[in-house]
C-alpha positions as CSV (number, residue, x, y, z in Angstrom):
1,X,170.6,76.7,128.2
2,X,168.8,80.1,128.5
3,X,166.9,82.1,125.9
4,X,169.9,84.1,125.2
5,X,171.6,81.2,123.6
6,X,169.3,80.4,120.9
7,X,171.1,78.8,117.9
8,X,168.4,80.2,115.3
9,X,170.0,82.6,113.1
10,X,168.1,85.9,112.9
11,X,166.5,85.2,116.4
12,X,169.3,86.3,118.6
13,X,168.8,90.1,119.0
14,X,164.9,90.1,119.3
15,X,164.6,87.1,121.4
16,X,167.4,88.6,123.7
17,X,165.2,91.7,124.1
18,X,162.2,89.6,124.8
19,X,163.8,87.2,127.3
20,X,164.6,90.1,129.6
21,X,161.1,89.6,130.7
22,X,161.2,86.8,133.2
23,X,157.9,85.2,132.0
24,X,159.0,85.1,128.4
25,X,162.5,83.8,129.1
26,X,161.1,80.4,130.0
27,X,159.0,80.3,127.0
28,X,162.1,81.2,124.7
29,X,164.4,78.2,126.0
30,X,163.2,76.2,123.1
31,X,164.4,77.1,119.7
32,X,161.1,76.8,118.2
33,X,159.2,79.0,120.6
34,X,162.2,81.4,120.3
35,X,161.6,81.5,116.6
36,X,157.8,82.1,117.2
37,X,158.5,85.0,119.7
38,X,160.8,86.5,117.2
39,X,158.0,86.4,114.5
40,X,155.4,87.8,116.9
41,X,155.0,91.4,117.7
42,X,154.6,91.3,121.5
43,X,154.2,95.2,121.9
44,X,152.5,95.8,125.4
45,X,151.4,92.2,125.7
46,X,153.8,89.7,127.3
47,X,153.0,86.0,126.9
48,X,153.0,84.2,130.1
49,X,152.5,80.6,128.9
50,X,152.5,78.7,125.7
51,X,148.8,79.1,125.5
52,X,149.4,82.9,125.6
53,X,152.1,82.6,122.8
54,X,149.4,80.5,120.9
55,X,146.9,83.3,121.2
56,X,149.4,85.8,119.8
57,X,150.5,83.6,116.9
58,X,146.8,82.8,116.2
59,X,145.7,86.5,116.1
60,X,148.0,86.9,113.2
61,X,147.5,83.4,111.7
62,X,151.3,82.9,111.8
63,X,151.9,86.3,110.3
64,X,153.7,89.2,111.8
65,X,151.0,91.7,111.3
66,X,147.2,91.7,111.2
67,X,145.7,91.6,107.6
68,X,142.2,91.3,105.9
69,X,143.2,87.8,105.1
70,X,143.7,86.6,108.8
71,X,140.2,85.2,109.3
72,X,140.5,83.1,106.1
73,X,144.0,82.0,107.0
74,X,142.8,80.8,110.6
75,X,139.7,79.1,109.0
76,X,142.4,77.4,106.7
77,X,144.6,76.4,109.4
78,X,141.5,74.8,111.3
79,X,140.2,73.0,108.4
80,X,143.6,71.7,107.2
81,X,144.4,70.5,111.0
82,X,140.7,69.0,111.1
83,X,141.4,67.3,107.8
84,X,144.8,65.9,108.9
85,X,144.3,64.7,112.4
86,X,144.4,61.2,111.5
87,X,147.9,61.6,110.2
88,X,148.7,64.3,113.0
89,X,149.1,67.1,110.4
90,X,150.9,65.1,107.8
91,X,150.0,63.7,104.4
92,X,146.7,65.8,104.0
93,X,145.1,65.4,100.7
94,X,144.4,68.5,98.9
95,X,141.4,67.1,97.2
96,X,139.5,67.0,100.4
97,X,139.9,70.8,100.9
98,X,137.4,73.5,99.9
99,X,138.6,76.0,97.4
100,X,138.6,78.8,99.7
101,X,141.1,76.8,101.8
102,X,143.2,76.2,98.7
103,X,143.2,79.8,98.1
104,X,145.3,80.2,101.4
105,X,147.9,77.5,100.6
106,X,150.6,79.8,98.9
107,X,150.5,82.2,101.8
108,X,150.7,79.5,104.4
109,X,153.8,78.0,102.4
110,X,155.4,81.4,102.2
111,X,155.2,81.6,105.9
112,X,156.6,78.1,106.4
113,X,153.7,77.0,108.2
114,X,152.7,74.2,105.7
115,X,154.5,72.6,102.8
116,X,153.3,70.7,99.8
117,X,154.4,67.2,99.0
118,X,154.1,64.7,96.2
119,X,153.5,67.2,93.4
120,X,151.2,69.3,95.8
121,X,148.7,66.6,96.2
122,X,149.3,66.5,100.0
123,X,149.9,69.0,102.6
124,X,152.0,68.6,105.8
125,X,152.4,71.1,108.5
126,X,156.1,72.3,108.6
127,X,156.3,71.7,112.2
128,X,154.2,69.4,114.7
129,X,153.7,72.4,117.0
130,X,151.8,74.3,114.1
131,X,149.7,71.3,113.9
132,X,149.1,71.1,117.4
133,X,148.4,74.9,117.7
134,X,145.9,74.8,114.6
135,X,144.2,71.6,116.2
136,X,144.0,73.5,119.7
137,X,142.1,76.3,118.0
138,X,139.8,73.8,116.2
139,X,139.0,72.4,119.8
140,X,138.3,75.7,121.1
141,X,136.0,76.5,118.2
142,X,134.1,73.4,119.0
143,X,133.4,74.5,122.6
144,X,131.8,71.7,124.7
145,X,131.9,69.2,121.9
146,X,135.8,69.3,121.7
147,X,136.2,66.0,122.9
148,X,134.3,64.6,120.0
149,X,137.0,65.7,117.7
150,X,139.5,63.6,119.8
151,X,137.2,60.6,119.5
152,X,136.8,61.1,115.8
153,X,140.5,61.2,115.3
154,X,140.9,57.8,117.1
155,X,142.4,59.4,120.4
156,X,146.0,59.2,119.3
157,X,148.2,59.5,122.3
158,X,150.2,62.2,120.6
159,X,147.2,64.5,120.8
160,X,147.7,64.4,124.7
161,X,149.7,67.6,124.7
162,X,147.0,69.4,122.7
163,X,144.5,68.1,125.6
164,X,147.0,69.5,128.1
165,X,146.8,73.1,126.5
166,X,143.1,72.8,126.6
167,X,143.2,72.2,130.3
168,X,145.4,75.2,130.7
169,X,143.4,77.5,128.7
170,X,140.8,79.6,130.4
171,X,139.1,80.6,127.3
172,X,138.1,76.9,126.5
């Protein structure tokens, strides 16, 4: 399957245009990444790898455009990921989150990055890749101490993909 045969409604025209670029075509083969590309304004910047795609997504904190709320949304994503690492981004208690993070939940829900469960008592990342990308950004923020976050999480094997991203990232 190439990037032009994406089965996600609404992604076909934009993804088809973006997959004319050879480096993007490889990323766009997976429907999730095709949707992320569709939501990201690439402009003159052409993602070469998943790490590049994360950087594009992160710069907008999951949005299509930069806003004044972007730093607050980024902080919220990192804090939600950090609080949810033991359950790999699922069943995160809202009681453990700061008010400034709670203030961002409505926008993150609207953008389908997180969803609320159990009468709004718990948060879950709507896709495991959103959790992985937010946790990846947490590890970058921790700098040389990033391995401590893995130890604190109990070193779950499913975080191996995030460790792989760290190994491919030249900013880490």
